[in-house]
C-alpha positions in Angstrom: 102.9 108.0 115.8 100.7 107.2 118.8 99.1 104.0 119.5 95.9 103.5 117.5 96.7 106.1 114.9 96.3 104.7 111.3 99.7 104.3 109.8 98.8 102.6 106.5 96.1 103.0 104.1 95.8 99.8 102.0 94.1 100.9 98.7 92.6 98.2 96.5 91.2 99.3 93.2 88.9 96.8 91.7 87.0 96.0 88.6 85.0 92.7 88.1 87.2 90.5 90.3 84.5 88.7 92.5 86.5 85.6 92.2 89.5 87.0 94.0 88.5 90.1 96.0 87.3 88.3 99.3 90.5 86.2 99.7 92.7 89.3 98.9 90.9 91.2 101.7 91.1 88.2 104.0 94.9 88.1 103.6 95.1 91.9 104.4 92.8 91.4 107.5 95.0 88.4 108.8 98.3 90.3 108.7 100.3 90.6 111.9 99.9 94.4 112.0 97.4 95.4 114.6 94.0 96.3 113.0 93.9 99.6 114.6 97.0 100.7 112.7 95.7 100.3 109.2 92.6 100.8 107.0 91.5 99.3 103.8 90.2 101.7 101.2 88.4 99.7 98.5 87.5 101.6 95.3 85.1 99.8 93.0 85.5 101.1 89.5 82.0 100.4 88.2 82.1 96.4 88.6 79.2 94.7 87.1 79.7 91.4 88.9 79.3 90.5 92.6 82.2 92.6 93.8 80.0 94.6 96.2 78.4 91.6 97.9 81.8 89.9 98.3 83.0 93.2 100.0 79.9 93.2 102.3 80.7 89.5 103.1 84.2 90.6 104.2 83.0 93.5 106.2 80.7 91.2 108.2 83.3 88.6 108.8 86.0 91.0 109.9 84.2 93.7 111.8 87.4 95.0 113.6 89.1 96.1 110.4 88.5 99.6 109.2 86.9 99.0 105.8 86.0 102.0 103.7 84.1 101.2 100.5 83.8 103.6 97.6 82.5 103.6 94.0 84.4 105.6 91.5 82.2 106.2 88.4 85.0 107.6 86.2 86.2 104.4 84.4 89.9 103.8 84.7 92.5 102.4 87.2 94.1 105.9 87.5 90.9 107.5 88.5 90.4 104.8 91.1 94.0 105.2 92.4 93.5 108.9 92.7 90.1 108.4 94.5 91.9 106.0 96.9 94.4 108.8 97.7 91.6 111.3 98.4 89.7 108.9 100.6 92.8 107.6 102.7 93.7 108.7 106.2 97.2 107.1 106.6 100.5 108.9 105.9 101.6 105.9 103.9 99.7 104.5 101.0 100.0 100.9 100.0 98.6 99.7 96.7 97.6 96.1 96.4 96.3 94.4 93.3 92.8 93.0 93.5 93.8 89.6 92.0 96.4 88.7 94.6 97.3 87.6 98.0 99.8 89.0 100.5 102.1 87.3 103.1 101.2 87.8 106.8 104.2 90.1 107.5 103.5 92.5 104.5 101.9 95.4 106.4 104.3 95.2 109.3 107.2 95.3 106.8 106.1 98.4 105.2 105.3 100.0 108.6 108.7 99.3 110.1 110.6 100.5 106.9 108.8 103.8 106.7 109.1 104.4 110.5 113.0 103.7 110.3 113.5 105.6 107.1 112.0 109.0 107.3 113.9 110.2 104.1 112.7 107.5 101.8 109.5 108.1 100.0 108.4 104.8 98.4 109.0 101.1 98.5 107.9 97.8 96.8 108.4 94.1 97.3 108.5 90.9 95.4 105.7 89.9 93.1 105.5 86.2 92.6 103.1 84.5 90.1 100.6 82.0 91.5 99.4 80.0 88.5 95.9 78.5 88.3 97.1 76.2 85.7 100.7 75.1 84.6 103.2 77.5 83.2 103.5 77.2 79.4 106.6 75.9 77.8 107.2 79.1 75.9 107.6 81.1 79.0 111.0 82.7 79.6 112.1 85.0 82.3 111.2 88.0 80.0 107.9 86.9 79.1 107.1 85.8 82.7 107.9 89.4 83.9 105.7 90.8 81.2 102.6 88.5 81.8 102.7 88.0 85.5 104.5 91.1 86.8 107.1 88.9 88.4 109.5 91.1 90.4 112.3 89.5 92.6 115.6 91.2 93.4 116.8 88.8 96.0 116.4 88.4 99.8 118.2 91.5 100.9 116.7 95.1 101.5 118.2 97.5 98.8 117.5 100.5 96.7 115.9 99.9 93.5 118.7 99.9 90.7 118.5 102.6 88.0 115.6 102.1 85.5 113.8 99.7 87.9 110.8 100.5 90.1 108.2 98.7 92.3 105.5 97.0 90.5 102.1 98.9 90.6 100.3 96.2 92.4 102.7 96.0 95.3 103.9 99.5 95.9 103.8 101.8 98.9 104.3 105.6 98.9 104.3 108.3 101.5 101.2 110.3 100.9 103.2 113.5 100.5 104.7 112.1 97.2 101.6 112.9 95.4 101.8 116.5 96.6 105.3 116.6 95.1 104.8 114.9 91.8 100.9 115.0 91.2 98.4 112.4 90.9 98.2 109.3 88.6 97.8 110.3 84.9 94.3 109.4 83.9 95.3 108.9 80.2 97.3 105.9 81.5 96.2 102.8 83.4 93.6 100.1 82.7 90.2 101.2 81.6 87.6 98.5 81.8 88.9 95.7 79.7 91.7 97.9 78.1 95.2 97.0 79.1 96.8 100.4 78.8 99.2 100.7 81.6 102.5 102.7 82.7 100.7 105.0 85.2 102.9 103.9 88.1 106.0 104.0 85.8 105.1 107.7 85.2 104.9 108.3 88.9 108.3 106.6 89.7 109.9 108.6 86.8 108.7 111.8 88.2 110.0 110.8 91.6 113.4 110.0 90.2 113.6 113.3 88.4 113.3 115.3 91.7 115.5 113.0 93.7 113.0 110.9 95.7 114.2 107.3 96.5 112.4 104.0 96.6 113.5 100.7 98.0 113.0 97.0 97.5 111.7 95.1 100.6 112.0 91.3 100.2 109.5 90.5 103.1 106.6 92.4 101.6 105.4 89.6 99.3 102.5 89.8 96.9 101.3 86.6 95.2 99.7 87.4 91.7 97.1 85.0 90.6 97.5 84.1 87.0 94.4 82.5 85.3 94.6 80.4 82.2 93.1 83.3 80.2 96.3 85.4 80.7 98.3 82.6 79.0 96.4 82.6 75.8 97.7 84.2 72.6 94.8 86.7 72.4 95.7 88.2 75.8 99.4 88.1 75.1 99.0 90.1 71.8 96.5 92.6 73.4 98.7 93.1 76.5 102.0 93.6 74.4 100.4 95.9 72.0 99.0 98.0 74.9 102.5 98.3 76.5 103.7 100.0 73.3 100.6 102.3 73.2 101.1 103.1 76.9 104.7 104.1 76.2 103.6 106.3 73.2 101.1 108.2 75.5 103.5 108.4 78.5 106.5 109.8 76.6 104.5 112.1 74.3 102.9 113.6 77.3 106.5 114.5 78.5 107.9 115.8 75.1 108.4 114.8 71.6 112.1 114.3 72.5 111.3 111.9 75.1 109.1 109.9 72.6 111.9 109.9 70.0 114.4 108.6 72.6 112.0 105.8 73.4 111.8 104.8 69.8 115.7 104.6 69.8 115.6 102.5 72.8 113.2 100.2 71.0 115.8 99.7 68.3 118.2 98.6 71.0 115.6 96.2 72.5 115.1 94.7 69.1 118.7 93.8 68.9 118.7 92.1 72.3 115.5 90.3 71.4 117.1 88.9 68.3 120.2 87.8 70.3 117.8 86.0 72.7 116.0 84.5 69.9 119.2 82.9 68.5 120.2 81.7 72.0 117.0 80.0 72.6 116.9 78.5 69.2 120.4 77.1 69.5 119.6 75.7 73.0 116.6 73.9 71.5 113.9 76.2 73.0 112.7 78.0 69.9 109.2 78.7 71.3 110.7 80.9 74.0 112.6 82.9 71.5 109.7 83.2 69.1 107.5 84.6 71.8 110.1 87.2 72.5 110.1 88.4 68.9 106.3 88.4 68.9 106.4 90.5 72.1 108.8 93.0 70.6 106.8 93.2 67.3 103.5 94.0 69.2 105.2 96.6 71.4 106.8 98.3 68.5 103.4 98.5 66.6 101.8 100.1 69.7 104.7 102.5 70.2 104.4 103.7 66.5 100.6 104.1 66.7 99.7 101.1 64.6 
């Protein structure tokens, strides 16, 4: 690409995150990649707080950054993600969560990777939790991944292992991927305060089916801010139930057989959860084990439509 041509479109889809949005945009603007090589495409999905004024503050503070602001009136993260694709100009799209921060080498890492690997279609990096309060004593590696989106596969670049994929809040795609597999499924993804998800899993499953590969990049780091609210029982129950509902929607959209296979895999996961419950109980950490059983119970309820 010639000097000055936009290489990356950083898409930020946001809904009522006035507390975090400015600092996220600031962390993007202060990356090491020259500002003439990327743009920020912000899609405001009907926020009712001061998100718009915070975006205007950013625009004034960082005038050299290409900042394109759009309002998507169709409620839902997948609608916002798809609007971001439509409004982007780069050949590589990077989705960044609106309640996060990124490291200074983030954009350069993705730029270099896609320049050097023309046959790889997507990539993702670590997602590390940044707690506003202390981590609760019931947290285990499994519930941590669930609640915070934590993803860490080590400090070496590698292809994502089977059945693993980048986290939706730290993922980069060649724009052509969406010509090959279609846009994000609008039946999936957050809608307002709903916690339905799996829209990015749906994309990566489709990519895998047609042989498109995706890699883990250890130096593209996203720090996901975790407020106290996300550590409360009400949020935990709502999120885990929504995971089951998301899987029900996603798999049924593919086929009845896919849904039945997902139910069978849930039985296997129950077996593993019981083993971990016994392990944590015997090692005097019963709260960690009990939380895993609650997680599994809620997911199963959502999966079965209850």
